[in-house]
Every structure is written in C-alpha cells, then in structure tokens.
C-alpha positions in Angstrom: -139.4 -4.3 99.8 -139.0 -4.9 95.8 -136.0 -4.8 93.5 -136.0 -4.3 89.9 -132.8 -5.3 88.0 -132.8 -3.8 84.7 -130.0 -3.7 81.8 -129.2 -0.4 82.7 -129.7 0.0 86.5 -131.5 -1.0 89.5 -134.7 0.3 91.1 -135.3 -0.5 94.8 -138.6 0.5 96.4 -139.7 0.2 100.0 -139.5 2.1 103.1 -136.1 4.4 103.3 -134.8 2.3 106.3 -135.3 -1.0 104.0 -133.3 0.4 101.1 -130.7 1.8 102.9 -130.2 -1.8 104.5 -130.2 -3.2 101.2 -127.8 -1.0 99.8 -125.7 -1.6 102.7 -125.6 -5.3 102.4 -125.1 -5.0 98.7 -122.0 -2.9 98.8 -120.2 -5.7 100.9 -120.6 -7.8 97.5 -120.4 -5.4 94.7 -118.4 -1.9 94.0 -120.1 -1.0 91.1 -124.0 -1.3 89.9 -122.7 -3.1 86.7 -121.1 -5.8 88.9 -124.6 -6.4 90.8 -126.4 -6.4 87.0 -123.8 -8.6 85.8 -124.2 -11.0 88.9 -128.1 -11.0 88.6 -127.6 -12.1 84.9 -125.4 -15.2 85.8 -127.8 -16.1 88.8 -130.5 -16.3 86.0 -132.5 -13.6 87.8 -134.9 -11.8 85.8 -133.3 -8.8 84.4 -136.2 -6.6 82.9 -136.1 -4.2 80.1 -136.4 -0.7 80.1 -139.1 -0.4 77.4 -142.4 0.7 78.7 -140.9 1.7 82.1 -142.4 4.5 83.9 -139.1 6.2 84.5 -137.8 5.7 81.0 -137.2 9.0 78.9 -139.7 10.0 76.3 -138.1 10.2 72.8 
C-alpha cells in the first residue's frame, strides 16, 4: 500500500480492500482532501509535485 500526497490531490495504490479501508480510516479525521493535504504539510510529510507525474495532463 502506497500513498502519494501531492499539492493537488492524493493517489492511493494497493489492493482494492486496502484502499477502501484506508479511505474509511481517513474519513474519520478529514472531511475534504484539502484538509488531508494541509495536515500532511504540517506533519512534514513529503508532498510531491505533480511535475513529470504519469497522470499529469500533457500541454
């Protein structure tokens, strides 16, 4: 299970049941994804940039 915390969102990878369990756990603490990202920044969790990300839109 991996969690990628970005400036514009969150990407969770893993088995479907792992992702569902993780999201249920985080809904107890956070209402919005924005809150999750801000809390990650305050806890010194590495927030990755979306530059050169495989899901980034090509311009």
